[in-house]
N, C-alpha and C positions, 0 to 999 in steps of 0.2 A: 629840473622840473619833473615832476612824477608824470608818468604816462596815463592818460585818460583812457579807460576801456569802456567802449560803448556797450553796455549790458543793462538788462532790466533787473534791478534788485527789488523783488516783490515777495509775497507770501510764498510763491512757488519756489523761492530759492532756499527757503528753510526746510531742511530735511530731518526726520527722525527715523534713526536706524533701528531695526530690531536687534535684540541683545547678541544674536548670533552673528548678524551681518557686521556689527560694529567690532566684535572680536576677530573676525575674518579680515577686515579692511585694516585693522590696527593690531595686527598680531604681535608686533614688537613690544607693544605696551604690556602685553600678558606673559609672553614667553621668551623674550629677548629675540635673538635672531632666529630666522627660520632654518636655513641650511639644508643640506641633504644627508645628514648623518656622519659625515667625514670628520666632524670636530665634536669633541665631548661636550661642548655647550649648545649644540644645535638643538633646535626645538623639539624633534621628535624624543629626545631623552628628557626634556623637561615634561612633556606630556606624561611619558611613562612614570617619572618621578612624582607628579601630582597624584597619580592614582595609587602608587605604592605608599605615598606619604599617608594617605587616609587610612590604609590598612595598618601602617606602622602606629598611627595614633590610636587605633583600637587596641593594639597589643599594649601600648604605653598605660592605657587605662584598665588593663587587666583582663581583656578579653581576646581570646584567640592566640594560639602559640605557633600557628604555621601560616605561611602566605605561599601560594602556589602561583608561579609566574611562567607563561610560556610566551615564545615569540616564534611564529613560523611565517616565514616570508616577510609580509609587512603588517601582520595582524598580531596584536598583543592581547593576552587575556591574563586577568589578575583575580584570584580568588582568595578571600580571607574568611576566617571563621570567628568574626567579632560579633557584635550585636546586631549587624544589618542595618541598613537605612530604615527608619520607621516607614511602615508599608504605604501609608497615605501621602508620604511625601517624596517618593522616589522621582516622580517627574519634576517637581519643584526643585529639589536638591541638585538635579543635573542640568536644569535648563533655565533657572531663574537667578540672574545675578544678585549678589548680596543675600542670598539665602543659604543658611547653613546652621551647623550645631556648635560652632566654635567662636561665636562672638563674645561669650563670656566663659569663665573657667568652671562652669557648673558640671558639664558633661564631658569636656575635653580639657585636660590640663597640660601645659607644656607640650602643646602640639606644633607642628611646622606650619601647616596651613591655617590660616586665620582669616582670610578675607572673603571666603565665599565665592572664589573665582575659579580655582584650579580645575575641578571637574568639568564645569561649564565650558572652559577653554578647550579641554580635550574634546568634549562633545561637538562643539562648533567646528573645530579644525579637523574632524574625522568624517570620511565619507561614510563610515559604518560605525555606529556606537550603540551598544547594547548593554543595559544594566539590569541586574536581577537582585533583589533583596529577599533573603530567606529569613523568616521569623516565625517560630512557634507553628510550624506545619503550613505556612502560607508563603507563597511567592509572588512579589509585586515586581513586574518587569515593565521596561519601557525600550523601544527601539527607535533610534534617530538617524538621520543622515544629514550631515552638515548643520546640526542643530535643529532640523525640522523633525517634529515628531510624527512617527509613522504608525506606532501601535503601542498601547499601554493596556495592562489588565492586572488582576489580582487572581490567582488560582492556587488550589491546593498543591503542596509539595512535601516530599520526604526528606529534602536536603537538611543538612545540618545549618544552624544559624551562621549568618554571614552575608557578604556582598561578592558578587560576580561581575566583572566588567570586561567587555571585549570591544577593542577599537581598532580601526585602521586608518591612520593619518591620510589626509587628502593630498594626492599628488598635485593638485592644482596649487597648493601652497608649498609643500615640500617636494620640490621638482626632483624627479628620478631618485628618490630616497631610498636608503636601506640601513638597517640596524647593523652596527659593527658590535658584535657580541663582547669584545674585550672591554668596551665601555660599559656596556650592561652588567658584565661579571664584576667589574670594579665597584659599580654602584651598590650591587646586591651584597658583596663582600663588606662594604663599609656599613651598610645596614645592620649585618650580623655582628660585627664587632662592637657596634654601639648599643645593640639591643640583646645583652646576654639572655639565653633562654629562648630566644626566638629562631625558629628554623624557617628559612626561606628556600624554596625549591625552585630553581631556574631551569627550564627544559629537562627536568628529571634529576638534576644534581642539586644535593642538598648543601646548604651553607649554615653553619651554626658555630658561635664562638662561647667558649667557656670562661675565657680570661679578658674579654672585652678589649680595651685599647692595648694592653699588654701583648695580645695576639697580633693585632694590627702591625704594631711597630716591629715586633720580632720577626714576623713573616716578611716584612717589607725591607728589613736592613740589608743594604747591599754591601756592607763592610763590617768587619769585626769591631764591635764597640770596645771602647777603652776601659769600660768598666760595665758591670752588670746593669740592665736597665732599672731604673727607679719608677716604681709604679705606686701611685697614691690615689686613694679614692676617699670621696667625702659626700655628703648630701648634695646633690645637684652639680657635682664636679668630679672629673677623673683626669689625672695627668700621667704622662710618661715622658721620661727624658734620660738622655745619656749623651756622650760625646764620641765622635769618630775623628778620622784625620782628614776627611773631606773639607773643601771650602764651602762658605755660606751656612745657612740654616735650612733644615728640613723638618717643619713642624706642621703636622696635619691638624686641622681644626674642625669642630663639630658643634652644632647647636641643636639640641632636641633630636639628635639623629640625622640631622642634615649636614652634609658635607660642605662647610664654607671655605672653598678652595681659595677664595680672595681674602680670607681673613676677616678682620673687623675689630670691634672693640675688645673682644675676648682675647684675641692673639696679641694685640698691643699690651693688654694688661699682663698676659703670661710672659711675654718678652721682658717687660719692665720687671716683673716680680723675680724672674730668674736672675737677672742681673743684680738686683737689689739684695737678694738672699745670698748669694755667693759673695758679693762685695762685703756685706756685713759679717758673714761667717769668717772670712779670712782676715777682716779688719784692715784691708788694704784697698787703695783707691784704684781698683782695676776698672777699665773702660768696659762699657757695656758690649761693645762689638768684639772685644777680646774674650770675654765670658761666653758669649754665644757663638763664636767661631766654631764651626763644626758640630754644632748641636743637633741631635735628631730627637724627635719626640712628637707628642700629640696632646691636644687638650679638648675635652668635651664638656659642655655645660648644659644644664636645663634651666630654662626661665620661662616665665609667664608671657605670653602674647609677645613673641620676639618681632622686632621690626628689622627687616632685611632691606638692603639697598638693591631695588630692582625686583621684579616679579620671580626672576630665576633663583634668588635667595642664595647667592654665592658669598655674600659679605654682610656680616652682622653690623646693624647701625644702632642697636639699642643701648641706652646709657644705663638703665637701671634692671635690675633682676626681676622686679615687677613694678607695674604702674596702672592704677585703675582709678576710675571715678567713684567716689563714695558720697553718700548723702548724710549730712548731720541731722540731728533732732530737729533742727529748725528748718530743714528742707533745703539748706544751702549745699551746693556741690563743692567738693574739694578733692585733691589728688592725693591718693595714698601711694607712696613710693617705698620700694624696698632699697636696699644698699646699691650703690652703684656696682656695675660689673667690675669696674677697675678695683675698687675696695674689696669686694668679695673674693676675686681671684688673688689679689695681693696677700689678703689676710690668710687664706688657705695655704698658698704656695710658701709664704714666710714661715708660718708655724711648722708645717708638717715637712717641708724639705729641710729646714734647720734641724728638726728632730732626727730626721733620717741620717743626716750627716754626722750628728753626734753619736748615733747608734752604729754606723758603718764606717768606722774611722779608717778602714783599709783603703777606702776609694778617695779619701780627702787628699793625699799627696798626688795621686794620679791626676785629678782634676785640676789641681793648682799648677801642675807642671804643663799641662795643656794650655791653660790660660796664659802662663808666662811665656810659653813658644809662641802663641798667637800674638802676644804684645811685642815680642822682639821682632817678629816678622813684620808686623804693621808698621812699627817705627822705622825700620830699615826701608821698607817699601815706599812709605809716605814721602820721605826725603827724596828718593829717586824720582817718583812721580811728579813731585812738586817742581823739580828742576825741569823735567821734560815739558811739562805744561808751560812753565814760564818761557822756556825756550821757544816753544811753539807760538805763544802769544806775541813775543817780540818780533817774530817774522811774519805775523798776520796769518799764519797758516790756519789757525782755528776758525776764523772768519770765512776762509775760502772753502773749508771742509763741511760746514754745516749750514745749510739753508734751513732756518728754524721757521716753525709755524706760530700761529697766534695763540692757540689754546695748548694747554698741557694736562696730562692725566692727573698729575699731582696738585693741580689748582684746587683750592678749598671751594671756590665758588665760580660759577660760570654766569655770564650775563643772561638775563631772562630771555627765554626763547632759544637759547644755545646749549641748553643742558645736555642734549644728546651729543655734544661735541666731545665729551670725555671719553666715551667708548671708542670713538672713531680716531683719536689721536694716534698717529702712526709716524715712524721713522723708516725711510727706506735706506738701506745700507748698500750702496752701489760701488761699482769699480770703475775708475777712470772719470774724466771730465766729460766725455761724450754722453755716456748713459746718465750721469748725474744731471747734465744740462737739459737732456730730453724730459726727464721726469720733473725736474724743477719748473720748467715751462708749463706744464699741463696739470701740475698737482693742485690740490686744494689748500691754499695757503692758511686757511683757518686751522686745519687739523693734520696736515701731512708735511713732515719735514723730510730733508734729503741729506745724507751724509756720505761723502765721497772718499772712498779708500784709494790710496796710491800704491799701486802694486800689490804684492801678496803680504798679508801679515805674517807674523812669526808663528811658528808651529809651537803653541804653548805646552803641547804635551812632551816635547822633547827638551825643552829649555827650563831653566830655574826661574823661580818666581822674581827674583831680582832682575834677571835678563828680560823678562816679560814686562816687568814695571819701567824698564828704560825705554820700551818701544813706543815711539811717538804716536803712531797710528791708533794703537789700542787705548793708550792713555786718553787720547781726544775723544775717541768713541765713548768710553765710560763717562767722560765729563758731559758729553752730550746727552747720554742717557740719564744722568743725574744720580747714579747709583753708587758714587764713590764711598759714601758714608753709610747709606741706609737704603734698602730696596723700596721703602715707603716713599722715597723721593723720586721714584721712577716718573720721567716726564711723558712717556708715551705708552699707551696701552698695547700698541702693536708694534713689534720690532720685527721688520720685514727684510729678509735678505734678498736682494734683488741683483744677481749676477748673471752673466751670459750663460747660455746652454752649451758651452764648449768645454774642453778640458781645463783652461785656465780658470774659467768661471766656476766650474764644480769644484776645483781645488780651493780657490779663494772661499767659497761657501763653507768647505769643510774646515777651513782654518779659523773662520769666524765662529762657527758652531763649536769647535773645540774650545775656543777661548771661553765663550759663554758657558758651555757645559761644565768645564773645569772650576771656574771661579764664581759664576752666578747661576747655578743650576736651578735655583728658585724661579728664575724668570721663565725658564722652560717648563718646570712643573706647574707653574700657574697659568700656563697657556698663553704666555706673551709673545712667543717667538714663532715666525712664520717664514716660509720660502715662497717667493712670488713666482707664480707660473706665467710665462709670457709665450705667446704663440710661436711655434717653430715654422709655420707656414701661412702664406696669404694665397688663398685660391679664389680666382675671380674671372668673370667673363665681362662682356659689355654691359650687362645689366645689374650684376650683383657682385658683392665682395664678402668673402668669409675668411674669418681667422681660425686656424686649426692648431691645437696644442699636441696633438699626437698623429702618427701616421695613419691610424684608423680613422680619425676625424677628417684627415686630408683626403683619404680615399673615398669616404662617404660624400664629402662635398663635390669632389670630381665627378662622381657619378650623378648627383643631383643637379648641378649646373650644366652637365651635358656637353654643349658646344662651345667652341672658342675658349676653352679654359686655359689659363695661364697660372703657373705656380711659382712662388717665390719662397725661397728658403731663407729664413732669418737666422743668422749665426752670432748676432750680438744685439744688445738692446739700443746700441747706437745706430743700428741700420734702420730702426723703426722710427718713422717721422713723428713729430709731436702730435699732429692731427690724428694719427692712428693710435698713439700710446695712450690717450686720454681715456679710452675705453677699457684699458687694461688695469687701471688703477682707481677706477671709479667704484659705484655701488656693487658692480657685478665682477669685481676682480677676483681671480682664482688664487686662493692660498693653500698651501700644504702646511698643516700644523706640525710643528717639531714637537714630537712626543717623548716623554721620559717618565715611565712608570715608576712608582715609588721603589719596586723591588729590583729595578734594573741597576747594575753596578756600573757607575760612571767609568771606574778605572778600567773595567773590562771592555767596555764600549770604546773608549779611546785607544786602548791597547790594540784592539782589532783593527780599527780603521786608520789610526795615526801612528802606530808603533812600527816596529821592525816587519818587513814584508814576510808573510808566512804562506806555507802551502795552503792553509785554509782561506786565506784572504784571496790569493790567486784564483782559488776555484769559485769564490763568491763573485769575484769580478767577471770571470768567464761566463758564469751562469747568468749574470745580469746585464752583460754588455750588449749595447745596441750600436752597431757599427754606423758610420756615416752613410755608407752605401744603402743600408736599410732605410734610413731616413730619407735618402734622395730618391730612391726608386718609387715610381708611381704605378700602382696596380689598378689600372682603368679597366 
């Protein structure tokens, strides 16, 4: 029976929020997660991107060849030399929702921002926001704080036409945030690759590309390609591809200059087109996964009014190259649609890649040799993996190792009201039954699964692919993740390695990451892999209890709690009670993102950390080692 709550539901219960208050209260609707800047998808980078996108759109329309960007402490400035916001609309364009110049393709074609929200979100979420538009000897400026207008005016100016924006994100929303410049630099570099002829200056350093995507893939190649990069350009599409000897696929994707790191309809079409073209060219029934194994490349397309999944625009959801309402002579409305993205990409790749192969016959046997090698290895490994999984299922090992959740990342549809569960779907990879049992008791069974490892997995760096395939633990892990055949079948958005903060735990963590990095690097590149931070200390007195993740946090808590302080040092997840652990895997859980830049060599990284012990690695360990004594000592 539903609980009856004794409240008065009348006119006073109905609220109307101001535009800025709605954005601040529902920030996730507009920019995804908030965060503090430690992760590439955190909100402060979305704010920066929204402002730069507007300047990029000006360049795309033929106005302004330079964008100046500076970040000092927590304040960002962006100056472009485009047309500038119409002087009488500066306040409206930055503080009225659903107000903008991109709702049709008259003034902006193939732009990224189309919903009239981006700049307003930056304004509402900034403690200080200043905008100035320079046009024909005049300056229209406005100054806001948290979306509230402080001052606005139009004055004479000698500045060149364009727009200047300065903003400082609000620490009330982005707690103790900071900009990590490697994320910003990566963003700016991608803009330069996608917009040939545009110069972006970040804190005094200029970024400009002469060869577009070819420069991007060439500069980011972490291994020697098996053949020279194929670079093909057409109207509204550009592609690059080659093969290497690494596992998996590494394909960067872009739409209208926006880096769609989670892919979408254009990536699906590109992958399908590559497989179809090579298959038809060789006139052999090669499997798509064998054709694409080890492929490195990129695709960029330009479309009208793109539809992205989520405000952060990391995955393309559009079906057609363009789609707009038109009125007939009788006044009736109809929809004019261009070709599907699938057809457009397929037609371009099929014709141009096929022509390229006929013209460059020297690479033809190289590519086929790579495909055949991938096929032979896959067939050998598939048999070994099948036997291993069947053996595990017969002994009911699989059911004991995975405590699954209700919703999965790959699910096509979610029940109404549960749509947000997709991004929250997570799997905790734990060691042993104790930690696994603790997390299982307190997890959210809707979106959090638990996978329990038994002992230490095999070191994949040192062993053959066949030996790895025979490993029951890793076979069952991959089956749980759902990526045996295709990464698009990934069942959890967040893969969280949750091991103890001791020597064995750290070693297990490294072994799991080595496996994922070697055979499934795209899971890391797409930002799916994390390390769970768990507290090292419990600091408490009779009145209050605090959990601390570092010796510095511990020392601070000791000083603040002052008297009667007791300290517990946690050495394993199993030592933390279920009642305590619920706080560490909820909304405020601390996660370290496992990062892998495109330009980083996977082979070099694994050789350094997991290969033969070297002088350099010994020094690295000594320089970064924190002894148990340092953790135990309390500086009161």
